[in-house]
Residue, then its C-alpha position, 0 to 999 in steps of 0.5 A: m822233930s816230935g817224931k824222934i821224941k819217945e817215952n822215957m827220954e831224958i830232957i836236958g837243958a842247953d847246959g846238959v843238966h837234967v830237966g825232966t823225963v818224957d812221958r809222951v808228946e801231946g800235940n805241940r808239947i812234951k808231957l813230962k813224967k809226974s816224977d819230975s814235978f817240983g815241990h808242991h807241984e808233985g802229983h801232976h804232969h808239966y809240959i814243955e813247948m816243942g819250940f824249946v827243943a834244940d835237938v834230939e841226941g840219942d836218948k836225950v832231948r836237948l832244949s835251947a835254954k839252960a836247965d835253970i831257965a827251962v824249968t821256968l818255961e814249963e806249963e800246966k796242962s791248961g797251958r798256964p805257966v807253972d808257979l815255982 
């Protein structure tokens, strides 16, 4: 599935709500654009594990979790969870 995911695709939750925008795929994770970072996390990238991708629909990457849950699944570059 990672081969279908391209730069600038919108990442949405299972509920269709915007979660982020693809910067690129790095290994088994999607790197989000810096512009989709939250609050005090601005200025660096967050990542989402490929295991949370349910489908690629046109220009959208749909996750298996709703948006409010998906943002809690985001990781720092190190692989540690994002502190919201």
